[in-house]
N, C-alpha and C positions, 0 to 999 in steps of 0.2 A: 576455569575459575571465573567468578563474576567480575567483569571489568566495570560495568555500570548496570545496576539493577533495572530490569524492565518490569515496571509495576503497573497494575491497575489500581487506581486510587478512587475510593468512594468518599464523598464528603456529604455533610448535611447542608441544609439551606444557607447556613452562615459561613460555609467554606471550611469547617473543621473536619479534618480527616477522621473518618469512622472505621475505615478498613483499607488495608493495603494487601493486594493479592500478588504473590510472586509466582514465577514459573516453577515447575517441578525441579527438584535438585538435579536430577540427571541431565536436564536440558541446560540448566545454569552452568554445569561443568564444561559444556562445549561452546558456550556463547562467545560471540564476538561483539564488536561495538555496533554492528548493523542490526539492531533489534526492532522493537515495535516502531513501525513507520506509519501505519494506518490503524485506526481503532474505530469500530462501529458497534452500535447496539441494535439487535434485532431479535424480536420474539423472546425477550427476557434473557438473552445470552449476549456475551461480549465477544466480538470477533476482532482478531488482530492480524495484521499482515506484517511479517518480518521482512526487512528490506533485502537481506541476502542470506544465503545458506550459512550454516554454522558448522564448525568441526569438519568432518570428512563428508558431510552430506552434499548431494549434488544440487539440491534446490532449496529455496526458502520455504518456510512453513507458514501456513495459515492456521492460527490457533482459535479454538472456541472455548470460552470459559462459561460453564454452566453455573450461573449465580446460585440457583436453588440447591444444587448438589455439591457446590464447591469443588468442581472437577474440571480438568482440562482434557481436550481432545485436539489432535493435530493431524493435518494433512499436508501434502507437499504440492507446491505450485511449480509447474515446469516453465522455466524461463527460456526465452529466445537467446540464441548465441549473440554475442556482440557483433554488430554489423558495421561499426564505424571504422573508417580508414585510420582513425587516431587510436583505435583499440579501446581500452576501458572495460567497464563492466556493465551488466544489466541487472536491475533489481526492481522491487516493488515499492510503490509510494503510497497508495491509499486503497481502502476497501469501503464500498458504499452499498448498502442493501437496496436491491431492486424489488424485493418481495418474492414470496413463494420459494424461499430458500436460495434465490439467485443473488449474486453480488457482482458489482462492477469493480474491476481491479485496474489501477494504473500501473503499467509496466514501462520502464524507461531506462535509457542508458545514462551514463554520467558525462555526456558530451553536449555542448551547446553550439549555437551558430551553425556554420556549414559542416561541422563534424557530427552533428546530431543525426542519428539514424533510427533510433527506436524511442518513440513517444506514442504509446498505444493504450487504448481502452479494450479490455477483454472482459467477458462475462464468464462466471463459473456457477455451476449448480452444486451447492453443498448439501442439499436436503437429504440425499441418500448415500452420501460418502461415508465410509467407515474410517476409523482411526488408523493413521499410517498410510492411507491410500494417496495416490497421485491424482490430482484433479485433471479433468478435461477442460479446456478453455476454448472460447469462441471469440474471434476478433470482432469487435463491435465498431471500432473506428481507429484509423491511423491518424494521429493528431498533427503530423508534420505540416500538412497544408493549412490547417487551422492556425497553427502557431506562426507560420511564415506569411500569412495573409497580409497584404498591404506593405510588403517589404520588411516586416518585422524580423528581428533577429530571434532565432529559436532559443528559448530559455532552456538551460540544462535541466532544471529541477521542476518539472510539472509534478506537484506533490499533493494537491487537494482536489477532491471531487464532491459534488453534491447534486441531488436530484430534487427538483421542486415538485409540488403537488400536481402540476400540469404535465410533468414528464420531461421538462427541459433539464439538460445536463450541463452543469457549470464545472469548469476546471480553473485552477489558479496555480501560479508558480510560487516558489519560495525564492526570494531574491538574496537570501543570506546576508542581509544588511549591508549590501555593496562590498562584501568581503572580496569577491573575485569576479564580479560582473557589474553591469550597468546600474543595478539597483531597481530596474523597472519591474513592477508587479503588474501582471495581466490577469484579469478575471474575464474568462470567455464563456459566453452562453453558446453552447453547441446546438441548442434545440433538442428535439427528441431524437433518440438513436434509431 
């Protein structure tokens, strides 16, 4: 049952909602609260990264919404196993287009500070993948050294990524409004991968 709807919202220039796109009913029936975590537009399609697996599925989905045909396609993203001594889970945080059907994915655990073990950037090629397939991923960068540089405490939630026109990759954390952390927000330029 739908706990909280995962919607793609289209607005006009004035911010008025002109369309709301829902997931297929069958997928909504197994949904959990760990839904759309990353959203990107590429080549007139919308790509979504779901944070964690739903129902009895082993891995989270990457969804592709074809705007012109009003149709969804899904593939599965293979997560790393939790590696933190504190346990926890591993999930997806963002999806960023690299071009030519390739995307950058943030994969992270839900641990911060000395318990953090997985904060990574992977690339996937979605250009030839079929509906329901499991993606192959390539490690582009382990972020733990970047996040701890200068003695900084590793943030739990590395949740945003962007690539500039010159190829520099930026990442940013979500500080959750100081709910359970220091409130520090870090925007890091990783340079080119």
